N, C-alpha and C positions, 0 to 999 in steps of 0.2 A: 504493500500500500504506500510505502514511502516513495517508491519510484513511479507509481502509476497514479497520476492525479485524477484521472477520470474514475478509477475504481475508488480512490479515497473519497472523492466527493459523493459518489453513490452511497458509500457506507455512512458517511456523515449525514446525508439526507435521510437515510433509513432510520438511523438512531434518533435524529431530530423528530421523526414522525412516530417515535416510540415503538418501532419495530425491534424485535429481539435480534441478536446476532445470528441465530439460527434461521430466522425468517429472511433476513437479508441475504444470507448465503444461498438459501433455496431460491429466492426470487431472482438472484443474479443468473442462475441457470435458465430460468424461464425467459427473462428479458433479453439475455444475450446468449442464445443457444449455440451460436457458432463462433463466439469470441472467447477463446481460452484465456486471454489476458484479463477478462472480467470474471475472475474466479477467486474466491477467498473462503476459507473455512471459518466456521463460527469460533473455533478455538483461536484462530489467528486474530480475529477481531477482539476477543477477550484479552488475548496477550497484549495487543496494542494498547488497550485501555488500562489494564491493570498492572502489566509488567513493564512495558517500555515507557510510556508516558513521556515521550520526548518530542511531541509535536506531530506524530503521524496522524493522530486524531486529536481533536480539541478535547482537553481534559474536562471541560464543562459538560461534554456530551455524556459523561458517566451518569449524570443525574437524569438523563433521558431514558436510561434503562428502566424497565418497568419495576425491577426490584428496588431501585433507588439506593443500592448498596455500592460502596466503593471497593468491596472485596467480594469475589465470587464465592458462592456457596456450592460445594459439590453435592451431587445427588448420590454419592457413594454411601457406604455404610461401614460401621465398625462392628466387627464380629465379637461375640462374647469372648473375653479373655485376651483379645488382641491389644497390642500396644500401639496400633496405628489406625487412624480413622480413614474412612472412605476407600477402603480396599475393594477392588473388583476381582472376584475369584476366578480361577482358571476354568471353572465350569461355564463361565459366561464368555470365554474366549471364542472368536470366530472359528467355525469348523474348518476353514481353509488352512489353518495353522497346522493341522494334524498331518496332512499328507506331504508336506514339504515341497509341493509343486510351485507355490507362490513365494517369491523372495520378499524380504522385508520384515520377517518375523524373527525376533531375537530372544535369546535366553541370557540371563545375567546372574552374576554372583560375585562374592569376594573370595579370594584365596588369602589365608591369613598366615602370619609368621608365628614365631615363638610367643606363647602366652597370649595369642590374639592381639598383640600390641601393635602390629603393623599389618598392612594388607595391600593387595593389588586388585583392582576391579577387572572383571572379565565380561565381555559381550561376544556372543557367538550367533551368527546368522544361521538359522535352521536349515535352509535349503542347500547351502553351499559349504557350511562350516567355517566361513570367513570369521576371523578373530580380530577384535579390538581390545586393547588393554588400557585401563584407567590408572593414571599415576596418582597415588595417594601417599605422598612422602611423610607427611606430618601426622595427620589424623585420618580416620576412615569413618567419621560420623555422617549424619544425614546431610549436613551442609556441604561437606567436601564431596561426598558421592553425588549429590545433586549437581554441583557445579561441573564436575568432570563428566557426568552423564550428558548434561546439556551440551557441553563443548564437543563431545564425541558424536552425538546424534546430529547436531547441526552441520557436521562435516559430510553427512550422508546425503545422497540424492533423495529427493522427496519420495521416490518410489520405494525406497528402503526404510521408510519411517512408518511402519504399520503397528507393530506391537513389540513389547518386551515382557517376558515372563521371568519373575524373580521369586525368591522365597520370602518369608515374612520377617526377614531381618530388619532390625530397627534402623539400619543404615538407609532404608528406603522411606523413612518417615516423611520426606519432602517429595514424595512421588507426584503429588498434584502439581507442584511447581514444574517438574520435568515435563509432564504432559502438556501443560499450558504453554510452556516455552517452545516446545518442539512439535506438538501435534501428535506425538506418538501415544498409543494406548498402553497402559501398564496393567498386567494381570499378576495375581499372586497365587503361588502353589498352596496346596493344602499342607497343614503341618506335618513335618517328618515324612515328606514325599519327594526325595531328591530325584526319583525317576521321572518326575514330571518336567524336569529340566535335563533330560538325558544327554542332549548334545553338549550342554555346558559342563555337566559332570565329567563327560569323557574328555573334553578339552582341558579342564582343570587338572585331570590326571596327567595329561601330556605336559602341561606347564610345570609340573613338579620336577621335571628333568632340569629345568632352568632355575626354578625357585623352590629349593628343597624345604620340606616341612621343618619346623622347629628352628628356623633361622630368621634373622632380622630382614624384613623385606623393604624397610624404609630407605635404604641407601642406594637403591637401583635408580639410575638416571633414566629420564624419559627416552633417550636414544636407545638404551638397552632394551627397554620395554618394546620399542618399535622393532628392534632387531629380532627379538623373540617372536613377536607377532608375525613378522615377515617369514621367519623360519617355518612356522605352522601354516601360514597361508600359501607357501610355495612347496608344501609337501604333498605328493600325489596321494589321492585317496581312492580306496577300492570302490566305495559306493558312488564315486564320481567317474567311474570307468577310467581311473588313473589320471584324471585331470586334477589340477590343484584347486583349492578353494578360490584363489585369486582368478584363475582362468575361468572357473565356473561362474563366478560373480561377473566378470567382465563380459562373458558371453550372454548372460541374462540381460545385462544392462544395455547391450548393443543390439538386441533384437528389435526389429521394426515394430511400429504400433500394432500391426495385425497379429504379432506373435503374442506370447504370454505376457511380456512386459514391455511397456512403452518407455522410451528413454525420457528422462526428465531433466531439465536444466535448472 
């Protein structure tokens, strides 16, 4: 919206008319069916209002929202005994995630060092096994994981920002911030069910070759984390017919629009 004045003005007009961000997003598709530049998700509108607040939309338009709130209230829920509010459980995850045919669905976790005092974040793309590592040198609390997750996800093409599945670790207490900032949906595994993140569990096992258990993980430089991720992403995989995760991901992203995946800039 910061770059597209016509889109920005349309959103401003809709908010001024007390239309919800979701209504504005849906109406754009109806009013501009053939103009892909006139597209914006309702999450992006909320993000511009509540997170950015740097002039992309006039701040006074927040008051035009029917809720009248300056902070968005999630429709999620807190499970009995849970330490986190507004979790959406894995049972509600889209069915397309299961068969790995569609890219853009990720699994995430932390691998921890001695005494759980240090950690490295891991993200694995389910259909290709492509790995990204999160640098957490000082702390691995909710704020640090949130910031690293947002930075990593924002590097992805939009077509790869569909879902993340994580366990119920308190490091994801800021999951709503991540979703609003990136547009990605986050789902949580059932308690004590690591098999629900099978790709991630397998990858974390491979990573222990480079990050042994019961060692301090805080001293690894981001360049070394990238080196390790590259090692795994360039390793041939049997389930990919000997292709590497990097090759598989590149092939998926390069398919024309009539294929399974359209390229996104």
